[in-house]
Residue, then its C-alpha position, 0 to 999 in steps of 0.5 A: m789353480m793346479r795342485s802340486v803332485e808330491v813324488k815320493v822316491i822309493p829306496t833301492e832296498k824296498r824296490d829290491e823286496l817288491s821285485s822278489f815278492s813279484a817274482n814269488i807270486n808268478n812262481v805260485r800261479q805257474l804251480s798252481k796252473r800245473a796242478h789244476p790243468p783247464p779241462r780240455a775240449p771232448h774228444l770228438g773222433p776223426r769223423a766228428h772232428s772233420a765234420s766241425c773243421g771241414v777237412d775230409s775224415n779219410q784223410i785224417v785216418n790215412k795221414g801218415g803213409g798207410g800204416g793203418s790207424v791206432p785203433e785198427a792195429k789194436l783191433r788186429v791185435k786182439f783178433l790175432l790174440k783171440m785166434s791164438d787162445n781159441e787154438s790153445k783151447a782147442n789143443a787142450l781139448m784134443a789132449e783131453a779127449e785122448k786122455k778120456l779114450n785112454s782111461s775107457k780102455g782096459f777092464l776097469g774102463n769098461l767097468f766104469g763108464g767106458s762108452s760115456k767116456v767115449e761120447d765124451a772124448v766125441d764131444c771134446y773132439q767136436r768142440a775142439a774142431n769148432l775152435f780150430k775153425m774160429a781160429k782158422n787152423w782149418s787142417s786141425a779142424g778137419n782132423a779133429f772132425c775126422q777123429a770124431a767121425n771115426l768114433h761115431q763109426k765104431a759106435g755104430s752112429r753111422h748118420d753122425a759118423a757121415t755128418n762128421y766127414v762132411d764137416a771135415s771135409n768142408c774145412f779141408r776144401k780150405s787147405d787140402p782139397n784132395e784130403a777133402a774129397t777122400c772124407l767125402m768119399k767116406a761119407i759116401e760109403i756110409y749113405t750108399d750102405m745106409g740106401r741114401f742115394t740122393m746124399a750119396a749123389r749130392h757128395h760126388q758131385s761135390i767132389a767132382e766140383i773139387y777136381e774141376l775147380e781146385a785140385i784139378d784132374l778132370e778125368k776124376a771129375v768125369k768119373h764122379y760127375e757120372q757117378a752122380a748122374d747114375f744115382f740121380q737118375g735112379e732117384e728119379s731126379s732127372s734135372s740133377a742127373n742132366k746137370c751132372i751128365l751135361k758136365v760129362a759131355q763138356y769135359a769128354a769133348q774137351l779131352e777129346h772123347y768126342d764119341k761120349a760128348i756126342q752120344i750124351y748131347e744127343q741123348v739129352a736133346s731126345s729126352s727133352l724134345n717131349k718137355s716143354l720145360l726142357k725143350y728150349g735147350v734142345k738147339e743148344y745139345f745139337f749145336k754141341a754135338a754138330l761141332c763135335h762131329l765136325c772135330v771128328d768127320l766132316l760127312n758124319a757132321q753133315h748126316a748129324l745136321e740132317r738127323y738133327v732137323q728131322l728130329y726137331p724142325a725148328f733147329q732149321d731156323s736157328r742161328e746155331y744151325k745156319f753157323v754150323k751150315t756155314l762152318i761146313e762150307h768153309v771146311e770143305e772149300q779148305n777157306p780157314d779166312g772164310f771160317t775165321d769171319a763166320v766165327r768172328d760174326y756169330d761171336s758178335i752177335s752170341r758170345l762164344d765161351q771158352w769151350y766153344t772157342s777151344i772147340l772152333l779152334r780144334i776144327k780150324k787147325q784140321v782145316n789148316d793141317n789136312p790138305d783135302l777133307r772131302 
């Protein structure tokens, strides 16, 4: 037997009241969600997130057209601000040093600790120089070290003065190579006056390298390598002296001062014959000397080759000796093609550097230009 279900009809006024009540409840829920948002998942960073999602972290960092990530940009800004801050501090120290120097002058300054104020000024200059270095303002750092060196020199602290001139040179090498060389020359004057010839030789060598690699001037480079070799030789540093004098020969040949280059190569080879540790380089020195002879005169080259064999019989069995003999034959026969083939064959086994290439090109040019070298 089925029950009858009584259906009650809600009046229209009640339905409207219930709808309004339901809408108010929904509004309250929405406001509650905004006031109390659900906790977010912890930020894993690009690498951790990429590992969990199977995405390459480089794609995440580089996404957006190569403009760099926000953290990198912030680090860059911080770095620039730090550099600017260091430079400001350095300028303040420079001003403070000037103030101390000015206050140390005159009768009252001498009476109330003038020397200590000069020492304080030196300290300010050195601290300023280091701050300029941190800010990568190399010229200002070099100038600050020079100021400190000048004060040391006036006070009679020659070693400290020379040290500061060297520090100044190291800074100027990054901005003004010629000024770097000038600072090293001031240090050399102090070291030679103190009898520190090994130190002076090293700084002459540094100046030569500046003119060799940075402020390109081979004539000046040769001059300072020669001076360095003389000082090293005087201090019985034969290995260092040979290293410098061989640089002189190398650049003398490039500058077409062949007689000077030949003399040096033959001298170093002869002095190395009786030294077991240096004997391995003899064939190279004779080889270079023979090529320089070929640049000057064919007959002299032939005589020199015979003399080298007498001095060092093992040279006759070397590839260098056989190569020079072949070149002499092609020069005598006026055979530039054979000359080129011989150079190519030698280069395929023993790679010829730029120095050898330039010298061989000069010899070949003589073969082409002179109708008869015999």
